[in-house]
N, C-alpha and C positions, 0 to 999 in steps of 0.2 A: 431559392431557399427559404424559409419560414425563418423572420427574423425572432432575436430576443424580444425585445420590444413589442412584436407579434403576439408571443406566448403569452407576456403582461397581459397583453389587451385581450387573449382568452381568456384568461384565468378571471379579469373583471366581469366579463359578459358572461362568463360560465359556458363557455364554450370548452366539447371536450379536444382532446390533443394529444396526439398518438404518443407513446412511448418513443420512438422511432423519431419522431421528431424532435422533442425535446432532446435526445442525447446528439441526435447530429447536427444540430445548431450549439450546440455549448462543446463539440467536439475540437481537440488538437488542434485540427486542420485550422480551423478558422481564426483560430488566435494570432495576435498581433505577433509579428516574427522575431521581435527583439527578447518577447517573453520565451517564446519558444525555443529559440537560442543558446537563451540563459539555463533552460532546463536542459537541455541538448549536451551545453558543457558543463555542468555538474553532474550527472546522470553517466556519462562516460566510462566511466571506471567499474560499474555493476555489469555484473554477468550471471544471466540466471539460466538457472537446469531446474527442469519440470519433472519429476519422476525420472523415468528414462525415455521419456515420448520427445520433450523439445529440450531447447536449448538457444541463446542468444541474449542480444543485450536488450533493453527493456522496450525502447522504442519501436525494436523490430517487434519483438513477440506483441507486444500492444497493438500494433497495426494489423498484426493478422489476428486479433480477436481472441488469443491463446491465454491470454492472464485474468479473464472473465472467471469469476468462482476460486482465483487466490486472493481475495483481496486484502487478507490476516497479513499472510505472509510477503505479499508484496509492495505494501505501505514500511511496513517493519523494516525491509529491508533498503527501499529507497531511502527513508528519510535519513539513513546513516549520512546523507552526503549533502543534506542540506543546511544551513545556518542553524545555530541553537536555536534561535527563538520560532523555527517553523515545526508544526506539532498534525502528530495524527488524530483525526476525530473518528469517533466511532459512533454509530446510531445507525436511525430508521430514513430510509429515505420513500417517498410516495410516487409513485409510479405513473397511476390512475386508474380509472375505472377498470375492474377487471383485474388486476394484479396485487397480490400480499404486499401490505409494507414490506421493504429491500433492508434484510440485515448487514449491512454494508461497514467499509473504511475506505479514508481518502484524506490527504494532506494538504494542509492549508499552508502557504510561506506567503513572505512580503517580495516586493520586487518595485523598486522606485515609487516605493508609497503607496502602492495598492496592495488589497490582497487578496489572495487568487487561492484555487483549488485542484489541485490534479490528481485525478481519479484514472488511473493506466489502467484497472478492469475494466470500466464503460468507454476507456478512451477519451476521455474529458479532458481539456485545459477550459479554466475561464475565471472572471471574477467569482469569487466567494459570492458574495450577493445575488446574484443571476443563478449560482449553485442551488443556495437556499430558498429561494425564490419557485424557482423550474418544481423541484423534488419538496419542497416544505420539509425540509430537514428537521427531523427529529433527535439532537443528538444527545448520546447517552454518558461519553464518557472521553477523554481526553490524554494523551501523552509528548509531551516534546520532545524534539529531535537531539537537544541534552540527552536526557533521560535514558533513551535508548542506547544511545551513543555509551552512557556512563555502564550499561547494563552490559554491553556487549564487551567491551574491555574488561570487565569484571569478570566474566567469562573468560576471556582469554589467558587473565593469567592466574586464573586458578588451578591449583594442582591437578592431577590429572584424577586422582581416587577421590577429591572433593564434587567433580565432576558426575563419579559416576552415583553418588549419594543419589543427584536427583531422579533417577530411573531404580531404587534399589527399594523401594517401598510399593505395596500392590501392584508387582510389574507392570511399571508404567512405561516400561520399551516396549513390552508387547502390546500394550494399548494403545501407544500413539506410533510406532514404528512396524507393529507386525513382523515379520522375517527377515524386516531390511537390513544390510549393512552398512555402516556409516563409513564414508570413503573416510579414507585415513585424514588425518591431519584437520579435519574439519570440526569444527564447534556449534555443540547439537541445541539449541535455543529452544526452549517449550517454559512457557507462564503460565500463571495459574489463571482461572476463569473470574478473573477480574478487570472490569473495562477499561481502566485506568492504568494499566501495567504496562510496562515497557513491550514486552513479549506476551501478546495476548492470542491466544489460540494459535500459536506458531508453530511449526514442525519443519525447521529449514537448519540443514549446516553451512555453516560460514566459513570460507575460509578467504582471510584477508592479507592486504598486502599494506603495510605500514610507512609511512613517510613523515618524519618529524612530529611523532604522536598523534597525526591522523590518518583515516582510512584513505588510500590510495585507491587502492583495486579491491573488489569485492567478486566471490564468487557465492551464492545463495543457490543452494540446492535444496527443491522443495520436494518434501518426501511424501506419498500417500499415507493417508491416515486408512488404515485397513478398517 
């Protein structure tokens, strides 16, 4: 298998590298078992339902390649289980010759003094510096785990009639959810087109189990946008 140092050497000598090799090198399967074990432990309370097609734990869906194309929803759902100083970054990745720049989001977090990236849609877990060098990242915005948690908790405690106002103007419900009916008890999040906001391009219904003011379990139901 091509290693990360070999990728950097190829960059220096302007040697083309396939997208498949880049992604496989940074795959979560190659990560130090301690980091992977930590991630699995903090995300064990997250359960994802995708439209009416798929459902399961985040690592189960990630390993099957099902989360690709759901980066906004997945980063905003997963970040709720990280420490407050973790954050989502949003921006462009360069995949290489023949590919357009890829508009995307990923999670950055600290573990034992090192900064890592968790990209569940591309099934990547690696050091942040390796992610940046491999994809020549152009970050456009970010939001902290603290701010995403704060916004969800605010919506959870908002009176029902105030939540309805979110979709009262310009027929927003039809625009974002079409004829879908939200499941009972879900808090539906949908943020503005601002890359630095907690829920950006999100169309997810959340059901949360709380314990001592923290989210213990979360069901994230991804709605298709018509």
